[in-house]
C-alpha positions, 0 to 999 in steps of 0.5 A: 191095668187090672185093679187100680190105676198105676199111680194117680196123675198129680195135680199141677201147681196152682190149680187149687191155690188161693191168693190171700194177700191179707188174711186172718189165719190160724197158726201155731206159736213159734215156740211150739212149732219147734217142738213136735206137734201133739194132739193137744197143740195150742193155737193162737190167732195172728195177722200176717201180711204175706201168707205163711211168713211173718216179718221176723220169723220163718215161713209157716203154714196158713189156714183159711176157712179150716183149709191149708193154703198154698204158701209162696215160700213152700211152692218153689219146687226147685227148692224142695228137698228130695230124698230116697231111702230104704226103711227096714220092716219087721218081716222077711217075706223072701225068707233070706234071714234078713228083714225086708227093706222097702224103698221110700222117697220124700219131698219136703220144704227147704225150710224143714232143713234151714228153719227147723220147720216140722211138718206132717206127712201125706203118704201114698204107697203102691205096687204100681210105681215101677211099672207093670206087666201084661200080655195075652194069657196073663189071666185065666181062661174063663171057658171052664166047666163048673167044678172042673180043673181050670186050664193053666195060665200060659204067660208070666210077664217079665217087667223091666227092672231099673236099678238106677231109678231113685224117684218113686212118684210125683203124685200129690207133691204139687198139691200138698207140699205148697200147703205145708205137708211133706209127701212120702211115697213107698213101693210095695214089697217085691216091687220097684226097688223094694226088697221082699216079695209081692204077697197080694194082700198078705201080712207084708202089705199091712206091715210095710206101710206101718214100718214107714210110719214108724220110721217117720216117728223114729221107731224104725230104721231108714238107710241110704241103701237097700243093704247098707248101714248108714241111717237116715232120720226124719227129724223134720216130721211132726210124727203125724201121717195121713194116707191116701190113694185110689184102688190098690193105692187106696187099699194100702192106707186101710191095710196100714190102719188095721195095724193101729200104728201110732202116728197114722192119724187119718186116711182117705181111701178111694175105691179100696179093695178090702177083701181079695175074696170079695174081689175075685169071688162072690158068695162061693162063686168064681167071679172076675172084677169088671173089665178084667175077665179071668183075673185072679190073685196070681195073675195080679201078682204077675202084673205087679212083680217089678222087683229085683229079678234076682229075687223073682224065682224065689218069690214065684216059688214061695207065693205064685206057685206055692201059697197062691196056687194052693189057696186061691182055688178056682175049682170051687170058689170056696172061702178058706184060710188063704182068703181070710188072711187077705180080708181086712174086715178081720183086722178092722178092730185095729183101726184107730185113725179117722177114715174118709171112705170114698167109692162109686156106686157103679164101680164094678171093678172094686165093687161098692161093698168093699168100702161099705163093709169096713165103714159099717164095721168102724162106724161109731168107733172112729171119726168116719165120713163116707163119700159116694158118687154114681160113677165107676172106679176111682173119683176123689172127693172135692178138694175142699173136703180132702183139705179139711180132713188132712188139715183137721187131723194132721195140723189139729185145726178145729174146722168141724169136718168130723162133726158135720154130715157123715155122708156126701153123695153125688146125685144122678143129676149133679151139675158136672156129672154124677162121678167127678166134679158134681157137687155132693149132697150132704146126708146124715149118714149112709145108708140114710137113717130113714131107709127101711126094708120093703119086701117084694114078691114075684108073680108068675110070668117071668119069661116075659115080665112077671109082677113084683108085688108088695103082697105075697100070693101062694100058688105062683108055682115054679118057673125055669130058665136055661143057662146060655152065657152067649147072652149078656145081661143088657140083651136079656133085660131088653128082650120082650121074652127069653128062656134064658132069664126070669124078670119081675117088675113092680108097677111104674113109679108115678113119683121118684123113689129113693133107695139107700142101703143094701138089697137082699134077695132070697131064692129057692131054686133047683139045678139040673146039674151039680153046679151052676152060676147064679146072677141077680140084677136089680134093674130099671125098665124100660131098659134103654140102649146104651151104657149100662149106668144109672139109667138102667142098672140099679145093682147086682150080685152073684152066688154059688148055689152049692154054698146054700148051707152058708147062704140060708140067712145071708153069707158069713164069709168068716164061717163059710162052710165048703160048697157041696154038689147039688142034687139035680132037681133038689131045691135049696134056699139061698139068701145073699146081699146085692151091692150097696146103693144110693139111687133115686129112681125117676118117675116113669121107671119100673123096678125089676128083679132079673134072675139069670145063670152065667154072666158073661161079663163076670162069671166062668163060661160053662157050656149052655144048657143048665136049667135053673128052676125057681120056686116063686112062693119062696122067693122075694127081694128086700129093697132099702127104701127111704121112707119104707113101705109107705113111701114105696106104696105112694110111689107106685100107687099115687096118681 
């Protein structure tokens, strides 16, 4: 299913329901309820005998402990109002001279029609709702020499189109409609019954959800059909909208937020892709997302292109065989204007809503930097909380936190969620597992404020295991490795000795060591060929056989030495200069970041830096034989250690 799930499986009715037969709850006054809820809405305290229902008035939302409760009068799905419509956007992606319309469905309480109830919206948008296409040859062949033209892709799936389909998705509805929220879904441009073309990160993916939010606020037009003129209005909506979703469905909330659209009050993006360059490239290197070797923008385009077959030839010509074919550049991997348009960090200053960012530190599909780079950019400007776990792709935060987030920003209930901890991190040993279900530990922020960089220097012996030391020692000389993609990283870490990697380890930890933040590596190296892959791992030794997870891997990163000019002080993708062929034997300097991490390394482990060339799980697969020579005197790694140098020294020296 490539980058993301095909729609989150919805929670069943009652899973998070809470029976409160008699409760003191906060609810808006009846008079104010009939008007549009604003940020300055006043609240009064009322005692009710039945949740959500007064003796004489209509059913109303109920809040306990700062969370919206399931209301029996809202919970009967047979009474819900379901609508299907098309919202007119401000763009024309298929160049037919008319604004594109996107397909939308609404699920809301009966009382929004019968009792004048107005409710906020929880909204999810996706390119996956109408189904996807796959098959052998949809992705690129990674058997490619670096700098050579790639072998063309051979397969373009034909996704079945169902013009009679009206319901988009059932996700979220059983969780949020009983709690007093309407749920809205939309299909991304060029998918399902939406008009237009898929652009995979292009401007329409930011502007399509903006149009839906504008419609919910009365600023855009909705219609009963894709080409008709009978309008549909959202008079039942308060105008306040929150968005959520996982992976591609988590990308779209942030994309909408960058437009600064009025009415989008908060988002909960889970494992969002915030830059297609960071998804398909790393520091100038062509890199596949974990689990999808050979995938690129154009193959993802084919995977999601489920729209009207009559428009597919036009879309293919404009985007897959036009803009994408020219811009994605699998030959050099360099950053360019095509990638810049698909980088949400460039538009992050437009974000004005509250952001609850969620990601896994061992997500090697959408790697953790995607969330971290946006979080650091918006920190201090908008309400921000980060939720991190130790697992892989996906993983919602606890329901209590999500409920409080939506209740705070969509209903205005002052539950203090934004004033509490700024980070929640699921620890490695959390009950219920480190990914989902394990209770998170609250922290002041991520990275932890007590984290400070600690620089370690390699000493000779990397073919077996050299030392990683706090002190630099001159005269360590140069060491060499030979590229061979047939060896994967775990086997290289397990090897007592190997010509295909260099490894340097710090002394054994006598007490646990907490890392929090981003590790940065600096390498001075030379290649025997004009182009080479470079892969860097930070691992725990001894490496144990089995899954690559938290018992072995700390973090990793990749870079193209041809881009050394822009990687001298760390890569700046906004000004990355094109890579240039290497002169065999000439040393170049590279500095780049590994993926963000918050992990407690247990006593008895050794932290090790492993350098290899091609990574068979992520990079292109050139023929073996390229030699990389590393100058140890000019090589180092900075670790983000909680407590800094003193904490590291104590952990490796104390007895």
